[in-house]
N, C-alpha and C positions, 0 to 999 in steps of 0.2 A: 224353176220358180219365177214368178213374174215380178214386176216392180212393186207389187203389193205385198211382197214377202213380209211376214210377221204381223199382218193385219188380223189373221185368225191364229191365236195361240191356244194350243191344246196342252194342258198339263195332265199327265197321267200319274195318279197317286195323290193322296191327301197328306195327312199327318203334318208335322211341323214343317218339313221341307216343301211340300206341295202348297200348303196354304200360305206360307211365308213368301214363296215365289209369286203366288197369285196376288197377294196384297201388295207386294213391292212393284210388280209390273203395272198394276192398276193405279197405284199412287204416283209412281215416278214416271210413267209413260202414259199420262191421262189422255182420254178422248180419242186415241188413235188405234186402240186395240180392242178386238173382240176376244175376250179371255174366257176360256171354258175349262173347268177342272172336272176330270172323270175319276171317280173313286168308288170302291165297293165297301159297304159296311161289313162284308164277310171277311175282309182282310184287316186284321188288327194293326195297331201301331206299336213301335218298340218302346213307347214311353215308359221310362223307369225313373223319372226325376232327372232334371237337367241342371248341370252346373255350367256356368258360362264365363266368358272373358269380358273385360270392360268395353270391347267394341260394340257389344249389343246395345249399349245405351245410345250411341250415335245412330245406329241403324234404326232403333225404335223411334227416335226423334224424327228421322226422315220419313217414317211411315205415319207420323202424327200420333203415335201412341204415348199417352200420358203415363208417367211412371206410377202414380198412385193407383190409377185404374188397372194397369198391368199387374202390379203386385197384389192387389185385392183379388182379381179374377183368377190368377194362377196360384194363389196361396204362397207367394214367393217370399224369400228372405234375402237380405243383403249379403254380399260376399266380398271380403277384403283380400282374399288370397286362398292358397291351397296349402294345407298342412300335410307334410310327408312324415309318416310315423313308422318307426322300426326299420328303416331302410339301411342304415349303417349297422346298427346292432339293436337288439331289443331294448326298448325304452327311449331310443333316440326320437327327437321330434324337431322339425324345423318348418317354418312357414315361408312359402314363396309368395311375397306380397305383390299387390298391384300398386306400384309406386317406387319411390327411391329410398336408398339408404344414406342417411347422413347428408352432408353437403361437401361436394368435391371442391377442388381448387383448379381454376383454369379449365383445361380439357381433360383433367384426370379425375375420374369419379371416385367417390369416397371409398368404395369397397376395395380399390387397389391399395390405398393406404392401410386399411384394416388388415388385408391379407399380408402385406409386407411386415407390419408389426407382429402379426401372429407368427410368421416364419422366423422372425428374430427372437421369438420367445417372450415377447411382452405379455404382461398380465392384463388383458383387455376383455371387456364384456363380449358376449356373443353378438354376432353381426345383427341379429334381428332386434336387439335392444336399441339400435340406431334407426329403426324404421317405425314411423308413427303408426302405419297400418298394422304392422305386426303386434305392436304393443296394445292397440285397441282390440285386435283379434284375441290375444291372450287373455284379456280382461272381459271378453264377451261384450264389448261395447261397439257402438257404431254412431257415426255422425256424417253428415254430408261434407265433402271437402270444401275448404274455403276458396273463394274466387280471388283472394288476395295472394298473389304469387310470392310475396315476402313472408307469408305466414307459414309456420310449420305444418298447420293442418291443410295446406294445399299440396303436400308432398305425397299423397296417397290417392289411389283410384279405387273403384269398386265395380262389381258386376252383380249378377243375380243368381239365385238358386230357385227353381220353380218346378211345379208339377207339369210334366210334358203332356199328360193326358188332358190337362185343362188349357194349355197354350194353343193347341191346334183349333179347338172350337172358338177361342178368342180371335185368332187370326182369320178363321172362316167368317165370323160375323163382320170383321173389318173388311175383308175382301168382297163379300157379297154386298156390303153397303157401298162399295166402290164400283159395283156393276159386274162383278165376276159371276158367271153362271156355273152352277154345280149340276153334274149329271151322275146319277147313281147307276153303276154298271160294272160288270166284270169284262175286261178286255180278253177276247178269245182269238183275235186275228189282227195282223198288221199288214196293210197293203203298201207296196213300194212302187215307185215309178220305174219302169223297165229300163229307161235310158239313164237317168241321173242317179238312181238309187235312193232318192228322197222318199221319205214317208209321205204317202198321200192321205191315208186315212187309217183309223182303227175301227174294228168291228166289235160291238158289245154282245154279250151272251143273248140278249133279247132280240138281236138282229139289227139294232140301230147302228148306222155308219156315221162316224164323226170325222169330218174332214178338217184339215188345218194347213197352215203355211209353215208354222214353226211348232215343233213338238218338244215339250220339256218332260224328261223322264224323272219322275220322283217316286218310282215304284219300289224303292227300297232295295234290299239285297238281290231281289229277283232281276233287277235291271232289265225290265221287260222290253224296252225299246232299244237302248244302246247295246246292251249285252246280248239280248235275244234277237230281235229283228235285224239289227245292223251287225251283229256278231263281232263287236269290238273286243279285241283280246284283253284279257285280264293279267295285270302284272302282280304276281304273287310275292308278297313280302314276308311270308312265314319263316323263311330261313333267317331273317333278321329279328322278327317279332313272332315267336312261336305260339303266343296265346291265341286260342281259337274258340273259347267258350266264355260265357258269363252266366252266373246264377244271380238272379235279382229277387229281392224280398223287402217289402216295406215293413216298417214297424212303428208302433206308437213311440212318441218322443217322451222319454223318461227324464232326461236331463235338460238343462237350460239350452235353448237354441243357440248354436254357435254361428258367428258371422264368417264362416269359412267352410270349404269342402275339405274332407280328409281323404288321403290316399294312403292306405295302410299296407305295408308289406306282409305277404302271407307265404307259407311254405312253397306253394306252386303258382304264385302269381301275386295279385294285390287286390285289396278290397276298397271299395268306395263307400263314403258316408256323406249323404247330402241332406242337411236339416231343412225342413220346410215348416210352414206355419202349423200344418195339421198332422204331419207325420215325418218320419225320417226315411229317406231312400238308402238302401244298402245293396251292395252287389259284390260278387267275387269274380274277378277276371283271372282265367287260368288256362293252362294248356292241357288238352285231353290226353296228350302223350304221357303226362305225369300224374293226372288226377282224374278219377271217374266223376260223373255227374252226381252220383249218390254221395260220394265222399265230400264233394264240393258243397252240396246242400247241407250236409251235417256240419261241416266246418263253418258255414255262414250262419246257420242257426245258433251255433254255440258262441259266435263272436258278437252278434248284434246286442245292443244295450237295452232294447225295449221289447215289449210283447209283440210278436209278429201279427201283422194284419192279414196277411195271405201267405200261403206256402211258397217256398222257393220256386222261381220260374226260370227254366233254362233258356238261354239264347245262344245260337250258333252264329259264328261269323268267320269271314276270311279276310285277313289283313292284306291290303294292297289297293290297287286302283286300276281302272280301265286305262289303256294306253292313251286314249284321247277322250276328253269329256264332251267334245263338240264334234259331231260327225254329220256331214250333210246338213239337213235341217232339223237335227235332233241334238238337244243339250241335256246332259244328265247332271242332276244336282242332288247332293246328299249321298245316301248309301248306294244309290244307283250308279254313282260315279266311283266311289271308293270308300274305304273305311280304315280308320286308325284308332286303336284302343284309346279311350279318352283320359289318359293319365294326366293331361294338362287341360282338361275340359274344353277340348277343341272342336267337338262335334257341331254345335250350333254355329261357332265362328266360321268353320269351313263352308257351311251352307250359306251363310251371309256373304262370305267372300265370293262365292260362285255367283250368287244373285247379283251382287254389285258389279261383277265383271260382265254379266249378261246385260244388265241395264246399260252399262257404258258402251258395250260393243253391239247393241241391238241392231240387227240388220235392217236397212231401209231398201236395199236392193238384193239381188240374188246372192245367196251365201256362197 
C-alpha cells in the first residue's frame, strides 16, 4: 500500500454498523477521504430494536446528531438502566442503573457501606432505593440530569432505546450528506495482492470492480472480508456462553412505556423487552441444545404483554470473535468481528468503540 493509504475507504455492508462507520469517518476525518459504502437490498439487517449504553450520547454529539431529531426519527425512548427480572427466583426484580448509589465517603463508595450493614443483619432498604435513577425508573418518570454536580439529580445517566430499522436510514442520510457514496450491489469476489495479501478490490454481481486502500467489513455474521477472503480464525466462546439462537417478535404497547430495558430470565435462556414510542421489541435468547425453535416461539408468544405485530422471527448466531479485527488493510466492525449476546445492551457500544479506535488509529502510511 502506498503513502496514500486510506484515501479510498470501501465499507462492505450497511445496517447500523456500516452507516455508522461511514458517517463517523466522513465527519471525524473530513476532506481527506473518498468513502464508498457497498450494500445490497437483498440482504436484510438484524434490526430488532436496540437498547444502548450512555456512551451513545457522546458518540452522537461527535457526529453532530441532535438528540431531539434522533429520538423523533428512530421513535426512541429514554433509558435509565436495565431491569433484571426473575434471575434469583421468580418475582425478583432489580435495576442496574446508569449512575451512582448514594454518596460515599472518601475513596469508599456507598454500596460498600450498604453491603457491610446488610451482612451485619441491619434492617436497611434495598440498594436501589438509594439510586435516583432507579427510583425514577420504578415510577416510570424521566428528566434530564442536572448539570449541578452538588444536586441529587446529577447522580444518574441515561441512554436510548430505538428502532434499529429506522436508525440505519437516519445514519445513511447523515453520511450521504457528508459526501459518502453508496453503491447497490452484491459482492461475489474479493481480489488480494499476491505479495502483501492486502485486499485490492471487490467484484460485484453486475461485474463492477470497486478498488480501495482500506476495506471495512460490516457484512454481519457472514464476515465476508475478514472471515471469508482473509480467513481470519474465529474464537468460539460457546463453551462459556451456550446460547446460540434468538426469537424476535414486536408487539403493540399495551402498558405505559417504561424508561428502562428488561432482561427476564426464562427456562432455557432470557427474554428482552425494549419499549419504543410505537411498539415494544421482544426476544427470547436461548440454546438450541435445550429448546427447539418452535417451543421458543410458543414461549415468547405466551410471554409478551401486547398484541403481536408480526410472527416470531428466528435468528441464529455464534458467540465469540475473530482472533484479530484488523488484518492487513481490512478492519471488521460489528457482527463481522464478533458477537456477544446483548444481556447488558452492549451491541451498539461495541460498534462505536471499534469505530472510535479506527478513527484514532487511522493509517496515514502503510498498514
